[in-house]
C-alpha positions as a Python dict, from the first residue, in 0.01 Angstrom:
ca = {
    (1, 'A'): (0, 0, 0),
    (2, 'A'): (-254, 249, 142),
    (3, 'T'): (-6, 535, 99),
    (4, 'A'): (91, 423, -253),
    (5, 'A'): (-272, 404, -365),
    (6, 'N'): (-372, 723, -179),
    (7, 'A'): (-641, 511, -10),
    (8, 'E'): (-783, 514, 342),
    (9, 'F'): (-579, 288, 570),
    (10, 'S'): (-900, 136, 714),
    (11, 'D'): (-1019, 48, 359),
    (12, 'M'): (-686, -117, 276),
    (13, 'A'): (-697, -309, 605),
    (14, 'A'): (-1043, -435, 510),
    (15, 'V'): (-906, -553, 171),
    (16, 'A'): (-624, -740, 346),
    (17, 'Q'): (-866, -893, 595),
    (18, 'S'): (-1110, -1005, 324),
    (19, 'M'): (-824, -1162, 126),
    (20, 'L'): (-687, -1348, 428),
    (21, 'Q'): (-1023, -1456, 570),
    (22, 'S'): (-1283, -1480, 290),
    (23, 'L'): (-1037, -1580, 16),
    (24, 'Q'): (-811, -1785, 249),
    (25, 'L'): (-506, -1620, 94),
    (26, 'P'): (-182, -1739, 262),
    (27, 'A'): (-34, -1448, 460),
    (28, 'D'): (297, -1464, 270),
    (29, 'Q'): (109, -1387, -55),
    (30, 'L'): (-59, -1071, 75),
    (31, 'D'): (210, -830, -47),
    (32, 'D'): (208, -972, -402),
    (33, 'S'): (-174, -979, -408),
    (34, 'L'): (-195, -609, -318),
    (35, 'G'): (58, -549, -597),
    (36, 'A'): (-173, -745, -828),
    (37, 'L'): (-461, -508, -750),
    (38, 'V'): (-235, -208, -818),
    (39, 'V'): (-157, -350, -1164),
    (40, 'A'): (-527, -422, -1226),
    (41, 'G'): (-610, -59, -1148),
    (42, 'K'): (-348, 68, -1391),
    (43, 'E'): (-477, -159, -1667),
    (44, 'G'): (-827, -13, -1646),
    (45, 'A'): (-1030, 262, -1484),
    (46, 'F'): (-1098, 96, -1148),
    (47, 'E'): (-809, 201, -923),
    (48, 'L'): (-687, 36, -605),
    (49, 'K'): (-821, 314, -381),
    (50, 'D'): (-1171, 243, -521),
    (51, 'M'): (-1121, -133, -501),
    (52, 'A'): (-1026, -89, -136),
    (53, 'R'): (-1373, 49, -70),
    (54, 'Y'): (-1568, -224, -251),
    (55, 'F'): (-1347, -535, -258),
    (56, 'P'): (-1473, -687, 70),
    (57, 'T'): (-1832, -697, -65),
    (58, 'L'): (-1722, -931, -347),
    (59, 'T'): (-1481, -1175, -180),
    (60, 'S'): (-1749, -1377, 4),
    (61, 'Q'): (-1930, -1429, -329),
    (62, 'M'): (-1610, -1574, -479),
    (63, 'A'): (-1547, -1804, -184),
    (64, 'K'): (-1901, -1942, -224),
    (65, 'F'): (-1790, -2090, -561),
    (66, 'G'): (-1471, -2230, -410),
    (67, 'V'): (-1259, -1968, -591),
    (68, 'T'): (-1007, -1853, -333),
    (69, 'G'): (-647, -1737, -292),
    (70, 'R'): (-456, -1556, -564),
    (71, 'E'): (-686, -1689, -841),
    (72, 'A'): (-981, -1505, -682),
    (73, 'V'): (-772, -1187, -651),
    (74, 'N'): (-665, -1208, -1017),
    (75, 'F'): (-1021, -1273, -1135),
    (76, 'L'): (-1177, -988, -936),
    (77, 'G'): (-900, -744, -1030),
    (78, 'A'): (-957, -809, -1402),
    (79, 'A'): (-1338, -850, -1389),
    (80, 'L'): (-1383, -513, -1216),
    (81, 'Q'): (-1192, -337, -1495),
    (82, 'I'): (-1425, -493, -1755),
    (83, 'A'): (-1739, -422, -1549),
    (84, 'R'): (-1627, -58, -1522),
    (85, 'K'): (-1620, -24, -1902),
    (86, 'G'): (-1998, -30, -1913),
    (87, 'T'): (-2073, 201, -1621),
    (88, 'A'): (-2062, 563, -1519),
    (89, 'D'): (-1897, 494, -1183),
    (90, 'Q'): (-1727, 230, -968),
    (91, 'A'): (-2028, 156, -744),
    (92, 'E'): (-2238, 61, -1046),
    (93, 'A'): (-1961, -167, -1179),
    (94, 'V'): (-1935, -347, -843),
    (95, 'N'): (-2312, -383, -826),
    (96, 'N'): (-2331, -535, -1175),
    (97, 'L'): (-2052, -785, -1104),
    (98, 'K'): (-2202, -868, -762),
    (99, 'N'): (-2542, -934, -922),
    (100, 'F'): (-2384, -1161, -1183),
    (101, 'L'): (-2203, -1362, -912),
    (102, 'S'): (-2515, -1387, -696),
    (103, 'K'): (-2741, -1499, -983),
    (104, 'I'): (-2517, -1770, -1139),
    (105, 'L'): (-2666, -2044, -922),
    (106, 'A'): (-3008, -1891, -857),
    (107, 'P'): (-3288, -2148, -918),
    (108, 'A'): (-3424, -1942, -1212),
    (109, 'T'): (-3080, -1929, -1377),
    (110, 'I'): (-3024, -2304, -1334),
    (111, 'K'): (-3365, -2367, -1496),
    (112, 'N'): (-3290, -2123, -1783),
    (113, 'F'): (-2961, -2300, -1857),
    (114, 'K'): (-3137, -2637, -1836),
    (115, 'D'): (-3393, -2514, -2093),
    (116, 'A'): (-3097, -2426, -2316),
    (117, 'G'): (-2966, -2783, -2273),
    (118, 'V'): (-2691, -2706, -2019),
    (119, 'D'): (-2648, -2834, -1663),
    (120, 'I'): (-2466, -2528, -1532),
    (121, 'E'): (-2390, -2687, -1192),
    (122, 'A'): (-2220, -2979, -1369),
    (123, 'V'): (-2022, -2733, -1585),
    (124, 'M'): (-1894, -2560, -1269),
    (125, 'R'): (-1812, -2887, -1091),
    (126, 'D'): (-1627, -3016, -1398),
    (127, 'A'): (-1427, -2692, -1425),
    (128, 'A'): (-1331, -2704, -1056),
    (129, 'T'): (-1213, -3067, -1093),
    (130, 'K'): (-994, -2964, -1387),
    (131, 'G'): (-850, -2670, -1193),
    (132, 'I'): (-1034, -2413, -1410),
    (133, 'N'): (-1206, -2115, -1249),
    (134, 'P'): (-1576, -2226, -1248),
    (135, 'I'): (-1700, -1867, -1292),
    (136, 'E'): (-1495, -1830, -1609),
    (137, 'A'): (-1634, -2165, -1729),
    (138, 'V'): (-1985, -2019, -1692),
    (139, 'M'): (-1880, -1708, -1885),
    (140, 'Q'): (-1742, -1920, -2171),
    (141, 'K'): (-2068, -2119, -2179),
    (142, 'I'): (-2268, -1792, -2199),
    (143, 'V'): (-2057, -1676, -2496),
    (144, 'K'): (-2134, -2006, -2676),
    (145, 'L'): (-2504, -2020, -2589),
    (146, 'T'): (-2602, -1663, -2669),
    (147, 'G'): (-2443, -1647, -3012),
    (148, 'V'): (-2383, -1277, -2949),
    (149, 'S'): (-2042, -1181, -3080),
    (150, 'G'): (-1813, -931, -2913),
    (151, 'G'): (-1779, -744, -3242),
    (152, 'E'): (-2156, -700, -3263),
    (153, 'I'): (-2173, -552, -2912),
    (154, 'E'): (-1873, -329, -2981),
    (155, 'K'): (-2049, -181, -3287),
    (156, 'L'): (-2363, -116, -3081),
    (157, 'M'): (-2157, 47, -2801),
    (158, 'K'): (-1996, 277, -3060),
    (159, 'K'): (-2341, 358, -3199),
    (160, 'A'): (-2459, 443, -2846),
    (161, 'A'): (-2157, 670, -2794),
    (162, 'A'): (-2225, 841, -3129),
    (163, 'N'): (-2578, 912, -3001),
    (164, 'G'): (-2427, 1078, -2693),
    (165, 'L'): (-2509, 790, -2457),
    (166, 'E'): (-2274, 658, -2189),
    (167, 'G'): (-2278, 437, -1878),
    (168, 'A'): (-2614, 282, -1791),
    (169, 'E'): (-2792, 463, -2079),
    (170, 'A'): (-2548, 315, -2334),
    (171, 'L'): (-2596, -34, -2187),
    (172, 'G'): (-2974, 9, -2197),
    (173, 'F'): (-2951, 104, -2564),
    (174, 'V'): (-2732, -201, -2644),
    (175, 'R'): (-2969, -429, -2450),
    (176, 'E'): (-3269, -307, -2649),
    (177, 'Q'): (-3084, -342, -2980),
    (178, 'L'): (-2972, -697, -2896),
    (179, 'E'): (-3328, -793, -2806),
    (180, 'Q'): (-3453, -654, -3139),
    (181, 'I'): (-3184, -835, -3339),
    (182, 'H'): (-3205, -1167, -3153),
    (183, 'G'): (-3578, -1183, -3089),
    (184, 'A'): (-3648, -1223, -2720),
    (185, 'G'): (-3274, -1194, -2662),
    (186, 'A'): (-3062, -1499, -2594),
    (187, 'L'): (-2892, -1321, -2305),
    (188, 'G'): (-3224, -1225, -2150),
    (189, 'E'): (-3339, -1586, -2169),
    (190, 'L'): (-3048, -1692, -1947),
    (191, 'F'): (-3049, -1393, -1711),
    (192, 'S'): (-3358, -1177, -1680),
    (193, 'D'): (-3182, -946, -1430),
    (194, 'M'): (-3093, -612, -1589),
    (195, 'Q'): (-2780, -558, -1378),
    (196, 'V'): (-2647, -903, -1469),
    (197, 'M'): (-2696, -810, -1835),
    (198, 'D'): (-2512, -483, -1770),
    (199, 'F'): (-2210, -686, -1658),
    (200, 'L'): (-2232, -942, -1938),
    (201, 'I'): (-2261, -690, -2224),
    (202, 'P'): (-1920, -524, -2163),
    (203, 'F'): (-1770, -864, -2080),
    (204, 'L'): (-1885, -1026, -2405),
    (205, 'S'): (-1729, -745, -2607),
    (206, 'N'): (-1404, -755, -2404),
    (207, 'V'): (-1330, -1126, -2351),
    (208, 'D'): (-975, -1091, -2492),
    (209, 'E'): (-914, -776, -2289),
    (210, 'F'): (-1027, -959, -1973),
    (211, 'K'): (-778, -1240, -2046),
    (212, 'R'): (-498, -989, -2115),
    (213, 'I'): (-558, -793, -1793),
    (214, 'K'): (-586, -1111, -1589),
    (215, 'G'): (-250, -1227, -1730),
    (216, 'E'): (-84, -897, -1631),
    (217, 'V'): (-243, -913, -1285),
    (218, 'A'): (-134, -1275, -1232),
    (219, 'A'): (229, -1181, -1304),
    (220, 'A'): (231, -887, -1060),
    (221, 'T'): (433, -876, -737),
    (222, 'G'): (450, -651, -432),
    (223, 'A'): (729, -453, -601),
    (224, 'M'): (454, -276, -800),
    (225, 'I'): (363, -82, -486),
    (226, 'D'): (716, 50, -414),
    (227, 'A'): (743, 306, -696),
    (228, 'D'): (398, 450, -621),
    (229, 'F'): (486, 472, -252),
    (230, 'E'): (801, 670, -335),
    (231, 'T'): (600, 904, -562),
    (232, 'Q'): (342, 969, -290),
    (233, 'M'): (613, 1033, -29),
}
């Protein structure tokens, strides 16, 4: 896998270790899970060699929510591609996603959701009981609560690009515009953290793309690595 992805062997070993230990992935699923990350990288702009460097910093966050095994791999593989859409580089994308994951159950966030009439902890518990990824349940709730449509964000992103803005500058522009349109900003009322917003803005405009990528990633097997390995050799 390291050869196929042109990644450092030590980085790939760290990915394998974080999958097996933090995500409690059964050892016989490791090959297919690495193949899943290869597919994720090809579906977006966050390749496996970059994931290898950053993946271990995210897995413990996932495990904290009880999202483990292949489901956690599929979620992270797809979420990183979406996070990357709003950033200038991979490190920024990881940071935004990490901030989102760390702030979901922060006391301030729980209070903000409560003020909006939602018990976010109950939403997550209910999702877990039904076998739904609790993090995705939170994302769906955010889409409903904010009333910000993906189409609206997409238009603003295009406007930012037309003004020559990209990465963090484009997201800053979209944030400001959303706050002007929606008063104090429904998103800002749930999460005051700028980096969390910088993950949510590209996500809200790419919900369908996230689902599509996650579906492709979930269907992937270890065979995805073989062709790339041959090419590299």
